[in-house]
C-alpha positions as CSV (number, residue, x, y, z in Angstrom):
1,M,-7.0,8.1,34.8
2,K,-3.4,7.1,33.9
3,A,-2.0,8.2,30.6
4,I,1.4,8.1,28.9
5,I,2.6,11.6,28.6
6,I,5.2,13.1,26.2
7,T,6.9,15.6,28.5
8,R,9.1,17.1,25.8
9,P,10.4,16.1,22.3
10,G,13.1,13.4,22.6
11,G,13.9,9.7,23.1
12,P,11.9,7.2,25.1
13,E,13.2,8.7,28.4
14,V,10.8,11.7,27.9
15,L,7.8,9.5,28.4
16,E,6.1,9.5,31.8
17,V,3.0,7.7,33.2
18,Q,0.9,10.5,34.8
19,E,-2.6,11.1,36.2
20,R,-5.0,13.1,33.9
21,P,-8.7,14.0,34.2
22,K,-11.0,11.4,32.7
23,P,-12.5,12.7,29.5
24,E,-16.3,13.3,29.2
25,P,-18.1,12.2,26.0
26,G,-19.7,14.9,23.9
27,V,-22.7,14.8,21.6
28,G,-22.7,11.6,19.6
29,Q,-19.6,10.3,21.4
30,I,-18.9,7.3,23.6
31,R,-16.3,7.0,26.3
32,V,-14.2,3.8,26.1
33,R,-12.4,2.1,29.0
34,V,-9.2,1.1,27.2
35,C,-8.2,-2.6,27.7
36,G,-5.5,-2.7,25.1
37,S,-3.7,-0.3,22.6
38,A,-0.8,-0.7,20.3
39,L,2.3,1.1,19.3
40,N,2.9,2.6,15.8
41,R,5.8,4.4,14.0
42,A,3.7,7.6,14.2
43,D,3.9,7.4,18.0
44,L,7.7,7.4,17.9
45,M,7.6,10.4,15.5
46,Q,5.2,12.3,17.7
47,R,7.4,11.6,20.7
48,E,10.3,13.1,18.7
49,G,8.3,16.2,17.8
50,N,8.1,15.2,14.1
51,Y,4.4,14.3,13.7
52,P,1.9,17.1,14.5
53,V,-1.4,15.9,15.8
54,P,-4.8,16.9,14.2
55,P,-6.6,19.9,15.6
56,G,-8.3,19.3,19.0
57,V,-6.2,16.3,19.8
58,P,-3.8,16.4,22.9
59,A,-0.3,16.7,21.6
60,D,1.3,15.2,24.7
61,I,-0.6,11.8,24.7
62,S,0.3,9.5,21.8
63,G,-1.7,6.4,20.7
64,M,-3.7,6.0,17.5
65,E,-5.7,2.8,18.2
66,Y,-7.5,1.1,21.0
67,A,-9.7,-1.8,22.1
68,G,-12.0,-1.7,25.1
69,E,-15.4,-1.5,26.7
70,V,-18.0,1.3,26.2
71,D,-17.9,3.0,29.6
72,A,-20.3,6.0,29.1
73,L,-22.6,7.4,26.4
74,G,-22.7,11.1,25.4
75,P,-25.9,13.0,24.5
76,A,-27.6,11.5,21.5
77,A,-25.3,8.4,21.3
78,T,-27.5,5.4,20.6
79,L,-25.5,2.9,18.6
80,W,-23.8,1.2,21.6
81,T,-24.6,0.3,25.1
82,V,-22.4,0.4,28.2
83,G,-20.2,-2.8,28.3
84,D,-20.1,-3.3,24.5
85,R,-16.7,-4.4,23.1
86,V,-15.3,-1.9,20.6
87,M,-12.1,-1.0,18.9
88,G,-10.9,1.6,16.4
89,I,-8.5,4.3,15.3
90,I,-8.2,7.7,16.9
91,G,-6.3,10.9,16.1
92,G,-4.4,10.7,19.3
93,A,-4.6,10.1,23.1
94,G,-5.0,6.3,22.7
95,H,-2.4,5.6,25.3
96,A,-4.6,6.3,28.3
97,E,-7.1,4.4,30.4
98,F,-10.1,6.2,28.9
99,L,-10.8,8.0,25.6
100,C,-13.7,9.4,23.8
101,V,-14.7,8.8,20.2
102,Y,-17.7,9.5,17.9
103,E,-19.8,6.4,18.2
104,R,-19.9,5.8,14.4
105,E,-16.1,5.6,14.3
106,A,-16.1,2.6,16.7
107,I,-15.9,-0.9,15.3
108,P,-17.2,-4.1,17.0
109,V,-14.5,-6.4,18.3
110,P,-14.5,-9.7,16.4
111,R,-16.0,-12.7,18.3
112,G,-13.4,-14.7,20.1
113,L,-10.6,-12.1,20.1
114,S,-8.9,-11.3,23.4
115,W,-8.2,-7.7,24.3
116,D,-4.6,-8.1,23.3
117,E,-5.6,-9.5,19.9
118,A,-8.2,-6.8,19.3
119,A,-5.7,-4.0,20.1
120,A,-3.5,-5.3,17.3
121,V,-6.2,-5.0,14.6
122,P,-7.4,-1.4,14.0
123,E,-4.5,0.6,12.6
124,A,-2.9,-2.3,10.6
125,F,-6.1,-3.7,9.1
126,L,-7.9,-0.4,8.4
127,T,-4.8,1.0,6.7
128,A,-4.2,-2.1,4.6
129,Y,-7.9,-2.6,3.7
130,D,-8.3,1.0,2.7
131,A,-5.1,1.0,0.6
132,L,-5.5,-2.3,-1.2
133,F,-9.2,-2.4,-1.8
134,R,-10.8,1.0,-1.5
135,Q,-8.0,2.9,-3.2
136,L,-5.9,0.5,-5.3
137,D,-8.9,-1.7,-6.3
138,L,-6.9,-5.0,-5.9
139,R,-8.7,-7.7,-7.8
140,M,-8.8,-11.5,-7.6
141,G,-6.0,-13.1,-9.6
142,E,-3.7,-10.0,-9.5
143,T,-0.2,-10.0,-8.0
144,V,0.6,-7.5,-5.2
145,L,4.0,-6.6,-3.8
146,I,4.2,-5.7,-0.1
147,H,7.4,-4.0,1.1
148,A,8.1,-4.6,4.8
149,V,5.7,-7.5,4.7
150,A,6.6,-8.4,8.3
151,S,5.3,-5.1,9.8
152,G,1.9,-4.6,11.3
153,V,0.4,-3.2,8.1
154,G,2.4,-5.7,6.0
155,T,1.1,-8.8,7.8
156,A,-2.5,-7.4,7.6
157,G,-2.1,-6.5,3.9
158,L,-0.8,-10.0,3.2
159,Q,-3.8,-11.7,4.9
160,L,-6.3,-9.4,3.3
161,A,-4.8,-9.8,-0.2
162,R,-4.8,-13.6,0.1
163,A,-8.4,-13.5,1.4
164,G,-9.3,-11.5,-1.7
165,G,-7.7,-14.1,-4.1
166,A,-4.5,-12.2,-4.9
167,R,-1.0,-13.6,-5.2
168,V,1.4,-11.9,-2.7
169,V,5.1,-11.1,-3.1
170,G,6.7,-9.7,0.1
171,T,10.0,-8.1,0.9
172,S,11.9,-8.0,4.1
173,R,15.6,-7.7,5.2
174,S,15.2,-10.8,7.5
175,A,15.0,-14.4,6.3
176,A,13.4,-15.4,9.6
177,K,10.6,-12.8,9.2
178,L,10.0,-14.0,5.6
179,E,9.7,-17.6,6.8
180,R,7.1,-16.5,9.4
181,A,5.3,-14.5,6.6
182,R,5.0,-17.8,4.6
183,E,3.0,-19.2,7.4
184,L,0.5,-16.4,6.8
185,G,0.2,-17.3,3.1
186,L,3.1,-15.4,1.5
187,D,3.5,-16.8,-2.0
188,V,6.9,-15.3,-3.0
189,A,9.5,-14.2,-0.3
190,V,12.2,-11.7,-1.3
191,D,15.1,-11.1,1.0
192,A,16.1,-7.5,0.3
193,S,19.3,-8.0,2.3
194,K,20.6,-10.3,-0.4
195,G,21.1,-8.2,-3.5
196,S,18.6,-6.4,-5.7
197,W,15.1,-7.2,-4.8
198,V,14.1,-6.0,-8.3
199,E,16.3,-8.7,-9.9
200,Q,15.0,-11.3,-7.4
201,I,11.4,-10.6,-8.4
202,A,12.4,-10.7,-12.1
203,R,14.0,-14.2,-11.6
204,T,11.1,-15.5,-9.6
205,I,8.0,-14.3,-11.4
206,G,9.3,-12.3,-14.5
207,N,9.6,-8.7,-15.5
208,E,6.7,-6.2,-15.0
209,K,4.3,-8.8,-13.5
210,I,3.4,-6.8,-10.4
211,N,-0.1,-5.2,-10.6
212,V,-0.2,-3.5,-7.2
213,I,2.4,-2.3,-4.7
214,L,1.8,-1.5,-1.0
215,D,5.0,0.4,-0.1
216,L,5.8,0.8,3.6
217,V,9.4,1.7,3.0
218,G,9.6,4.6,0.5
219,G,12.9,6.3,-0.3
220,A,15.2,4.4,-2.6
221,Y,12.5,1.8,-3.4
222,L,10.8,4.1,-5.8
223,D,12.9,3.3,-8.9
224,G,12.5,-0.4,-8.3
225,N,8.8,-0.1,-7.8
226,L,8.4,1.6,-11.2
227,R,10.5,-1.1,-12.9
228,V,8.6,-4.1,-11.5
229,L,5.1,-2.6,-12.0
230,A,3.1,-4.0,-14.9
231,Q,1.2,-1.9,-17.4
232,R,-1.5,0.1,-15.6
233,G,0.0,-0.9,-12.3
234,R,-1.0,0.9,-9.1
235,M,1.2,1.9,-6.2
236,M,0.3,3.1,-2.7
237,V,2.9,4.8,-0.5
238,V,2.0,4.2,3.2
239,G,5.3,4.5,5.0
240,L,8.7,6.3,4.6
241,T,11.0,4.3,6.9
242,S,13.9,4.7,4.4
243,G,13.3,8.4,3.7
244,S,10.9,10.7,1.8
245,R,13.1,11.6,-1.2
246,A,13.9,9.8,-4.4
247,E,14.4,10.5,-8.1
248,L,11.3,10.0,-10.2
249,D,11.3,8.7,-13.8
250,M,8.1,10.3,-15.1
251,G,8.7,8.7,-18.5
252,T,8.1,5.3,-16.9
253,I,4.8,6.5,-15.4
254,L,3.6,7.8,-18.8
255,R,4.7,4.7,-20.7
256,K,3.2,2.2,-18.4
257,R,0.2,4.4,-17.5
258,L,0.9,3.9,-13.8
259,K,-1.0,5.3,-10.8
260,M,0.9,6.5,-7.7
261,I,-1.1,7.4,-4.5
262,G,-0.1,8.5,-1.1
263,T,-2.2,7.9,2.0
264,T,-2.6,8.6,5.7
265,L,-5.5,7.9,8.0
266,R,-4.8,10.3,10.9
267,A,-5.4,13.6,9.0
268,R,-8.7,12.5,7.4
269,S,-12.0,14.1,8.2
270,L,-14.4,12.6,10.6
271,E,-16.8,11.8,7.8
272,E,-14.0,9.8,6.0
273,K,-13.1,7.9,9.1
274,I,-16.7,7.0,9.8
275,E,-17.1,5.8,6.2
276,L,-14.0,3.6,6.5
277,A,-15.1,2.2,9.9
278,R,-18.5,1.2,8.6
279,D,-16.9,-0.4,5.5
280,V,-14.5,-2.4,7.7
281,S,-17.3,-3.4,10.0
282,E,-19.3,-4.8,7.1
283,H,-16.5,-6.4,5.0
284,V,-13.5,-7.2,7.3
285,I,-14.9,-8.1,10.7
286,P,-16.8,-11.1,9.3
287,L,-13.4,-12.5,8.0
288,F,-12.1,-12.4,11.5
289,D,-15.2,-14.2,12.7
290,A,-14.8,-16.8,10.0
291,G,-11.1,-17.4,11.0
292,K,-9.8,-16.1,7.7
293,L,-7.9,-13.2,9.3
294,R,-5.9,-13.0,12.6
295,P,-4.0,-10.3,14.3
296,V,-0.2,-10.8,14.4
297,I,1.4,-9.8,17.7
298,D,5.1,-9.6,18.3
299,R,5.0,-8.7,22.0
300,V,2.5,-7.7,24.7
301,L,3.8,-5.3,27.4
302,R,2.1,-3.6,30.3
303,F,1.6,0.1,29.6
304,E,4.1,0.9,32.4
305,E,6.7,-0.7,30.1
306,I,6.2,2.0,27.4
307,W,9.9,2.8,27.4
308,S,10.7,-0.8,26.5
309,A,8.0,-0.8,23.8
310,H,9.5,2.3,22.1
311,E,13.0,0.8,22.2
312,L,11.7,-2.5,20.8
313,M,10.1,-0.7,17.8
314,H,13.3,1.3,17.2
315,S,15.1,-2.0,16.9
316,N,13.2,-3.0,13.7
317,E,13.3,-6.6,14.8
318,T,9.6,-7.1,15.5
319,F,7.2,-9.3,13.5
320,G,3.7,-7.8,13.7
321,K,2.4,-5.5,16.4
322,I,3.6,-4.3,19.8
323,V,0.6,-4.3,22.1
324,L,0.2,-2.4,25.3
325,R,-2.1,-4.0,28.0
326,W,-4.1,-1.6,30.2
327,E,-6.3,-4.1,32.2
């Protein structure tokens, strides 16, 4: 099979398309013929040598999500049949023509989605759903702030929050991206390139009116997050694109009785990933089937164009997902 190989730590130029042996499914696993996959920030970090893979995962093949057809069944695998359309997240090696996963980790592809669309779903929507509803307990009528709302997880979180009856405030440093986010249901758009986003939120909806924050930026946004959160507000740190260090005012946390949580999917146990996959299959996939959610794709590239895909993500000018086509 063909796979995208990280030949050494470095820039996009270290990536090569090479031939590798086709994997064989183990007990309780299925082999998937990949039709589409997508690019994530973690893939760039892995290429640079800054994101260690979980035990047992090839370190030289990136890729954390996939969509494709069941190609073979391992011993004792009974949930799927050959030819079924599945998608999901994986610890690594998703940027290849074939991969193996435990059958209970796989999720059915929503009816009507193309392979390109399906490939844009898993990482963004599983991350956003897990953060907003399983961990932050977002409730109908609450107000959620999503930083980097134009990103893959941001656009997924926006749609999920709206489907759950929440009001959504979103930040971006691009007016054009914010305008596109309005088309997905964004209630309040905050252009972080035009002065303090904290002051903009205060002028628009008032002080301390944010119940939940989905933070995909990190770094210097921490102080502002604490300022805008309402009493008993909850905050989830998902990304650190602006850095991992900031001063923390613990007095504000005590006074407002705030909750701060960090999350990652890649390092979770198999049992946790299976539980999330089953939860998403039950509660999120029907929303796609009903037309209430849709994947957001910035660009579809052939897997042979992986260098261009990495450079595009480095540009920070995308809206939604970068998808790699393998068919």
